[in-house]
LOKE-63437 format. One record per residue: x, y, z of N, C-alpha, C in turn; residue in three letters. Coordinates in steps of 0.001 Angstrom, whole numbers, padded with zeros to 6 digits, always signed. Layout:
N
XYZXYZXYZALA;...
# end
This chain:
238
+146816-095086-054235+145946-095146-052955+145685-096443-052810UNK;+145912-096569-051526+145814-097818-050838+144651-098483-050704UNK;+144317-100054-050639+142894-100203-050582+142025-100747-049244UNK;+141288-100020-048950+139956-099289-047959+139681-100698-047846UNK;+139611-100570-045904+139097-102041-044747+137473-101978-046053UNK;+137048-103141-046149+135852-103069-046391+134914-102629-045555UNK;+135213-102886-043954+134279-102708-042707+133990-101622-042940UNK;+135750-100250-042775+134667-099169-043184+134289-098889-044113UNK;+134059-099505-045325+133938-098488-046351+131830-099171-046664UNK;+132033-100624-046193+131141-100452-045776+129532-099530-044711UNK;+130503-099137-043183+129645-098393-042255+129434-096820-043022UNK;+130664-096561-043570+130081-095363-044395+129342-095310-045358UNK;+129181-096625-046242+128122-096272-047550+126708-096144-046541UNK;+126516-097640-046096+125026-097109-044726+124614-096350-044837UNK;+125900-095446-044228+125334-093607-044017+124999-092923-044923UNK;+125381-092850-046055+124510-092319-047295+123933-092830-047757UNK;+123193-094410-047732+122313-094969-048627+120769-094462-048004UNK;+120177-093810-047414+119034-093020-047546+119096-092305-048440UNK;+120026-090978-048325+120445-089853-048795+120526-090508-050362UNK;+120804-091463-051068+121519-091834-052661+120262-092796-052989UNK;+119653-093433-051590+118683-094534-052488+117381-093614-053438UNK;+117012-092587-052191+115777-091502-052671+116662-090758-053651UNK;+118053-090034-053454+118305-089401-055143+117819-090154-056242UNK;+118517-091519-056505+118505-092205-057511+116987-092282-057798UNK;+115886-092697-056939+114363-093045-056832+113799-091522-057766UNK;+114229-090033-057255+114204-088870-057854+114102-088340-059045UNK;+115602-088678-059399+116183-089154-060575+115652-089523-061388UNK;+115522-091055-061308+115512-091856-062235+113846-091305-062787UNK;+113212-091043-061729+111896-090150-062248+112016-089008-063028UNK;+112811-088173-063058+113265-086990-063790+114201-086718-065178UNK;+114873-087893-064925+115625-088471-066262+114666-088633-067347UNK;+112879-089108-067568+112448-089066-068573+112075-087694-068968UNK;+111756-086990-067685+111160-085408-068059+112427-084567-068786UNK;+113925-084904-068435+114531-084350-069125+114968-084563-070317UNK;+115133-086134-070405+114967-087315-072022+114482-086500-072738UNK;+112780-086422-072481+112169-085908-073099+112527-084671-073776UNK;+112164-083669-072439+113070-082363-073025+113250-082136-074186UNK;+114961-083020-074316+116029-082510-074836+115702-082791-076073UNK;+114899-084069-076561+113928-084789-077807+113344-083437-078519UNK;+112760-083512-077406+111103-081762-077734+111947-080785-078438UNK;+113150-080277-077620+114219-079323-078092+114654-079964-080276UNK;+115433-081388-079891+115930-081527-081285+114286-081361-082080UNK;+113670-081575-081576+112887-081990-083221+112029-080487-083315UNK;+112760-078884-082328+112112-077991-083204+113482-078097-083187UNK;+115024-078865-083658+115583-077447-084271+116582-076702-083465UNK;+116816-076772-082260+117120-075526-081471+118192-076267-080308UNK;+118047-077019-080034+119310-078095-079053+120160-078017-079564UNK;+120795-077194-080561+122392-077217-081216+122293-075319-082074UNK;+121354-074384-081788+121515-073179-081831+121882-072731-081000UNK;+122908-071881-081101+123497-071567-079810+123412-070212-079757UNK;+122426-069201-080933+121874-067957-080403+120935-068187-080164UNK;+119946-069557-080251+118860-069015-079384+119156-069689-077919UNK;+120134-069712-077277+120637-070392-075727+121079-069115-075799UNK;+121569-068335-076488+122506-067472-075762+121265-066276-075534UNK;+120227-066415-076488+119108-065113-076163+118427-065224-075371UNK;+118366-066555-074733+117243-067106-073716+117902-066620-072387UNK;+118704-066727-072276+119823-066467-071287+119600-065152-071089UNK;+119616-064059-071548+119032-062267-072641+118460-062005-071940UNK;+117027-062941-071596+115437-062625-071700+116081-062853-070108UNK;+116263-063780-069465+116319-064029-068118+116691-063170-067538UNK;+117807-062555-068206+118287-061190-067220+117719-059977-068151UNK;+116356-060128-068119+116060-059010-068962+114845-058652-067992UNK;+114668-060084-067670+113426-060364-067055+112337-060732-067519UNK;+112229-061058-068912+111199-061960-069560+110308-062876-068991UNK;+109019-062682-069474+108062-063323-069403+107400-064576-069982UNK;+107398-063906-071539+106499-064696-072571+107199-066133-072425UNK;+107875-066456-071470+108010-068054-071895+107420-068329-070942UNK;+106380-068277-069714+105815-068726-068345+104707-068714-069228UNK;+104257-069293-068477+103500-070829-068419+102747-070741-067230UNK;+101203-070591-067170+100447-069746-066419+099771-071983-066014UNK;+100075-072265-064358+099918-072957-063631+098676-072951-062829UNK;+098729-071772-062404+097058-071500-061206+096101-072659-061509UNK;+095794-073176-062511+094838-073684-062357+094745-075505-061862UNK;+096552-075354-062128+096751-076923-061633+097209-077297-060318UNK;+096723-078569-059805+096891-079032-058449+098396-079355-058216UNK;+098267-078295-057326+100123-078399-057018+100564-080258-056395UNK;+101240-080818-057371+101978-082401-056740+103807-082077-056086UNK;+103778-083027-055310+105420-082888-054760+105990-082920-055523UNK;+107298-082022-055157+108504-082625-056219+108924-083338-055741UNK;+109389-084493-056353+110684-085484-055767+111732-085399-055499UNK;+112123-084225-055472+113162-083637-055222+112965-082710-053745UNK;+112291-082284-053314+111603-081486-052259+112441-081917-051168UNK;+113258-083236-050910+114012-083378-049645+115655-083398-049536UNK;+115831-082335-051088+117216-081960-050662+117324-080495-050783UNK;+116162-080241-049918+116366-078252-049790+117117-078581-048356UNK;+117969-077152-048454+118874-076880-047513+120188-077228-047654UNK;+120217-078739-049073+121421-079690-048730+121943-078753-049598UNK;+123551-079223-049418+124598-079069-050433+125316-079367-051023UNK;+125132-079471-052698+125432-080188-053592+126211-080039-054647UNK;+127538-080339-054931+128926-080160-055458+128483-080980-056773UNK;+128593-080136-057756+128343-080899-059204+129445-080867-060454UNK;+130218-081849-060578+131193-081872-061435+131315-081911-062549UNK;+131486-081609-063666+131429-081782-064698+132756-081514-065262UNK;+132962-082799-066639+133791-082077-066939+134576-081621-068113UNK;+133398-080695-068850+133640-079427-069872+132419-078998-069298UNK;+132308-078056-070040+131090-077011-070043+131170-076180-071648UNK;+129604-076915-072287+129335-077128-073811+127956-077138-073795UNK;+127616-077176-075095+126276-076987-075232+126112-078447-075655UNK;+126515-079901-075166+127311-081294-075345+125693-082067-074101UNK;+125374-082896-075004+124417-083805-073770+125003-083455-072484UNK;+125618-084126-072106+126080-084376-070380+125853-083540-070000UNK;+126499-082015-070615+126644-080521-069534+125669-079974-068917UNK;+124677-079842-070562+123220-079660-070395+122424-081075-069757UNK;+122921-081825-069336+121578-082391-068900+122007-082130-066781UNK;+123714-082164-066585+123698-081373-065378+123338-080586-065445UNK;+123329-079598-065704+122289-077852-065700+121360-078075-065749UNK;+120694-078677-066539+118834-078868-065499+118937-079674-064334UNK;+119353-080539-063590+119759-080873-062652+120124-079560-061479UNK;+121318-078647-061921+121223-077977-061369+120666-077082-060795UNK;+119335-076741-062274+118861-076067-062014+117143-076675-061069UNK;+116928-077630-061002+116021-078813-060986+116215-077972-058929UNK;+117940-078264-058535+117871-078684-056916+117445-077152-056822UNK;+117490-076530-057257+117726-074980-057139+116125-074285-056678UNK;+115441-074973-057392+114255-075083-057442+113656-075551-056093UNK;+114266-076566-055834+113702-077008-054168+114276-075901-053092UNK;+115294-075400-053445+116176-074202-051840+117661-075353-051835UNK;+118148-075855-052937+119614-076685-052189+120604-075521-052849UNK;+121814-076077-052245+122658-075012-052427+124011-075889-053292UNK;+123422-075230-054560+124138-075973-055546+125881-074815-056394UNK;+126664-076252-056071+127915-075778-056864+128516-076624-057713UNK;+128912-075916-059384+129781-075749-060273+130752-075796-060560UNK;+131617-076924-060746+133085-077169-061387+132975-077633-062692UNK;+133535-076871-063068+134208-077774-064413+135752-077882-064530UNK;+135836-078961-064920+137446-079862-064558+138560-079620-065710UNK;+137330-079467-067009+138544-079183-068234+137896-077905-068451UNK;+138819-077047-068275+137824-075732-068848+139316-074844-070030UNK;+138208-074052-070529+139787-073543-072012+140080-072265-071186UNK;+141282-072225-071643+142248-070810-070486+141590-069790-071522UNK;+141643-069440-072699+141050-068566-073139+139404-068488-073708UNK;+139126-066554-074114+137813-066457-073548+137139-067501-074634UNK;+135497-067768-073828+134837-068456-075287+133108-068089-074440UNK;+132774-067472-076078+131290-067039-075736+130702-067912-074832UNK;+130243-069095-075583+129741-070372-075096+129535-070503-073712UNK;+131186-070703-073357+131043-070923-071724+130709-069888-070603UNK;+131478-068492-071229+130358-067308-070910+129122-067342-070394UNK;+128833-067649-071317+127030-067960-071004+126288-068654-070849UNK;+126960-069564-070979+126047-070547-069591+126814-070391-068056UNK;+127908-070217-067637+128051-069424-066684+127308-068649-065932UNK;+127075-067875-066272+126340-066197-066347+124434-066674-066674UNK;+124292-068136-067312+123483-068776-067083+123022-069268-065396UNK;+123777-069889-065283+123721-070368-063670+124098-069663-062868UNK;+125043-068870-062756+125119-067382-061640+123442-066710-061092UNK;+122842-066406-063057+121569-065948-062482+120207-066569-062287UNK;+120553-067771-062036+119649-069229-061554+120649-069791-060295UNK;+121486-068740-059651+121579-069204-057936+122445-070668-057981UNK;+123130-070435-059022+124056-071515-058916+125295-070958-059084UNK;+126066-071451-057998+127638-070888-057791+128990-071398-058406UNK;+129784-071279-059707+130314-071541-060359+131771-071477-059506UNK;+132711-072132-059530+134222-071921-058352+134925-073112-059570UNK;+136396-072854-059485+137376-073507-060197+137460-074815-059532UNK;+137247-075796-061034+137665-077081-060251+138575-077173-059564UNK;+139997-076307-060111+141474-077190-058706+141298-076147-057948UNK;+140401-075239-057366+141092-074541-056076+140878-074947-055063UNK;+140851-074058-054003+140727-074504-052587+139193-074893-052111UNK;+138378-074034-052949+136955-073485-052650+135974-075226-053170UNK;+137174-075768-054313+136190-076972-054584+136644-077982-053303UNK;+137828-077664-052929+137498-079019-051967+137183-078713-051054UNK;+137279-077901-050444+136340-077575-049265+135058-077548-048917UNK;+134162-077734-050893+132988-077566-050903+132996-078796-050823UNK;+134002-079369-051866+133255-081294-051853+134157-081374-050389UNK;+134606-081426-049626+133719-082421-047659+132940-081596-047039UNK;+132195-080311-047413+131685-079710-046882+130100-080492-047637UNK;+129810-081073-048370+128784-081180-049289+128134-082206-048613UNK;+126497-082354-048778+125975-083468-049110+125849-084016-049824UNK;+126083-084036-051179+126300-085014-052213+127488-083855-053086UNK;+127975-085088-054038+129016-084357-054768+128197-085962-056010UNK;+127746-085040-057213+127601-085663-059026+128820-085633-058731UNK;+129544-086199-059925+130764-086929-060963+129614-086707-062044UNK;+129896-085777-063288+129208-086280-064631+129655-086944-065717UNK;+130121-087896-066115+130394-088846-066411+132118-089173-066139UNK;+132039-090637-066814+132697-091321-066451+134564-090819-066422UNK;+134500-089972-067534+136082-089011-067688+136365-087999-066590UNK;+135026-087471-065812+135207-086315-064854+135528-087590-063792UNK;+136024-088107-063562+136327-089818-061935+137791-089200-062290UNK;+138582-088146-063155+139758-088280-062613+139869-086929-062086UNK;+139282-086515-061754+139032-085097-061360+139567-085314-059447UNK;+138442-086131-059317+139359-086993-058216+140350-086708-057536UNK;+141159-087502-058165+142585-087727-057518+143364-086546-058120UNK;+143656-086039-058828+144034-084606-059280+143613-083665-058753UNK;+142478-083273-057842+142456-082131-057182+141965-082712-055488UNK;+141174-083645-055154+140691-083812-053535+142399-084343-053440UNK;+142537-085610-053622+144035-085858-053535+143786-086621-052013UNK;+144775-086609-050999+144664-087591-049566+143052-087277-048980UNK;+141922-085787-049409+141067-086320-048654+139901-086820-049904UNK;+140665-087990-051021+139280-088526-051328+138769-089805-050947UNK;+139533-090371-049881+138396-091023-049088+137517-090877-048043UNK;+137475-089758-047791+136581-088530-047626+134913-088651-047828UNK;+135772-088291-049270+134224-087543-050369+134090-088810-050911UNK;+134177-089754-051487+133895-091207-051728+132413-091809-051500UNK;+132182-091513-050336+130943-092043-049983+129846-091456-049981UNK;+129877-090610-050522+128782-089090-051280+128677-088872-052519UNK;+129502-089556-052838+129520-089470-054142+128151-090122-055539UNK;+128120-089839-056266+126838-090211-057502+127626-090148-058788UNK;+127116-091029-058878+128219-090982-060023+127830-090995-061498UNK;+127289-090211-062230+126314-090245-063128+127273-090559-064628UNK;+126710-091849-064880+127668-091873-066650+126801-092679-067552UNK;+127746-092293-068611+126585-091777-069945+127563-092227-071014UNK;+128415-092671-070627+129258-092907-071807+129245-094564-071634UNK;+129519-095545-073407+129460-096904-073896+130163-097093-073970UNK;+131206-096045-074593+132261-097143-075172+133972-097145-074632UNK;+134269-098538-075085+135150-098730-074137+136597-098109-074089UNK;+136911-096640-075060+137533-096821-074234+137787-095020-073178UNK;+136690-095213-072992+136208-094158-071538+136554-095380-070273UNK;+136687-096461-070742+136813-096540-069124+138675-096973-069427UNK;+139060-095802-068926+140716-096196-068393+140537-096280-066893UNK;+141693-096802-066356+141520-096731-064843+141953-095529-064344UNK;+142123-094359-064836+142756-093347-064102+141261-092664-064248UNK;+140211-092934-064490+138937-092304-064551+138178-093121-063507UNK;+138041-094627-063563+137399-095384-063254+137457-096249-062389UNK;+139030-095777-061312+139266-097255-060964+138846-097110-058889UNK;+137723-095402-058637+137442-095704-057758+135724-095635-058022UNK;+135138-096236-058777+133770-096887-059340+133026-097722-057880UNK;+133544-098523-057882+133299-099645-057002+133348-098661-055489UNK;+134001-098079-055331+134081-097240-054032+133070-096268-053676UNK;+132537-095671-054556+131389-094260-054294+129996-094872-053759UNK;+129061-093876-053561+128065-094293-053139+127072-094847-053466UNK;+127118-094293-054828+125883-094676-056354+126420-094298-057376UNK;+125626-094998-057701+126155-094791-059900+124567-094608-060506UNK;+124390-094131-061433+123306-093867-062426+123738-093685-063553UNK;+123149-094913-064338+123487-094741-065196+122877-094824-066471UNK;+122610-094727-067479+121559-093641-068049+120562-095007-069373UNK;+121082-096112-068937+120074-097179-069353+120939-098577-068959UNK;+119948-099461-069207+120563-100851-068784+121630-101590-069590UNK;+121820-101327-071026+122452-102082-071672+124338-101585-070882UNK;+124046-099907-070866+125227-099491-070645+125320-099831-069107UNK;+124573-099913-068237+124896-100733-066999+125189-101949-067025UNK;+124950-102630-067780+125620-103884-068050+127373-103642-068439UNK;+127370-102722-069473+128404-102677-069944+129736-102560-068910UNK;+128834-101498-067992+130201-100903-066908+130371-102281-065534UNK;+128987-102565-065282+129005-103955-064667+130122-104981-064595UNK;+129938-105095-066021+131132-106389-066485+132322-106311-066943UNK;+132827-104386-066996+133637-104526-067410+134717-103587-066166UNK;+133562-103000-065067+134184-103056-064082+134479-104828-063177UNK;+134088-105962-062997+134445-106860-062371+136035-107314-063088UNK;+135823-107088-064560+137380-107535-065675+137992-106816-064761UNK;+138057-105707-064768+139457-105336-064351+139331-104441-063239UNK;+138492-103950-062246+139261-104119-060627+138709-104940-059521UNK;+138502-105638-060672+137625-107122-059774+136576-107189-058526UNK;
# end
């Protein structure tokens, strides 16, 4: 794809900066909560327990309430994601599994739904054969109001064009841009928030990250990882 004029890129990014800044600040606050919750789950030995995860989803379907906590006595605090109410958000995951990246993105989907955002989920690398874990996770999202579309269908393209925000989860998810959006990539890049977790060098492939300098914003899990990607981007992409 040809290099876009810098003035056009700057203009488009300025239009998205207020939303991106608010979202980055809000997500940085929520990241601590999500990671803490993940470590708490690990200490309880449940993060890798597929049976518990599936059973939890079944209890939600039945309207189980024994996990609910009474917060009536607590003073209400503003939700940092309240500004996302009624916004359309497309979440692009490289896979749907019980690994860290997809689970963090799923937690973000549920947090966005809680404040009234319209959330659509697509999985770029999806197995063709039936999989109990994928089936359970998709139904868990559907039960929480998250729409699940095919990553390569017209619905995904239309949603990306209409969305207020597109979240790419992991560096690998970057290959979805050219493979699916094709000539629409330039229209979507200014509203992309790229959530990168990987640090190992083999994830830095041009087919994945060539659009990284042009997205609206990037959220990287640690300062060390952020510096790594900053240096690699300068070396490989200029």
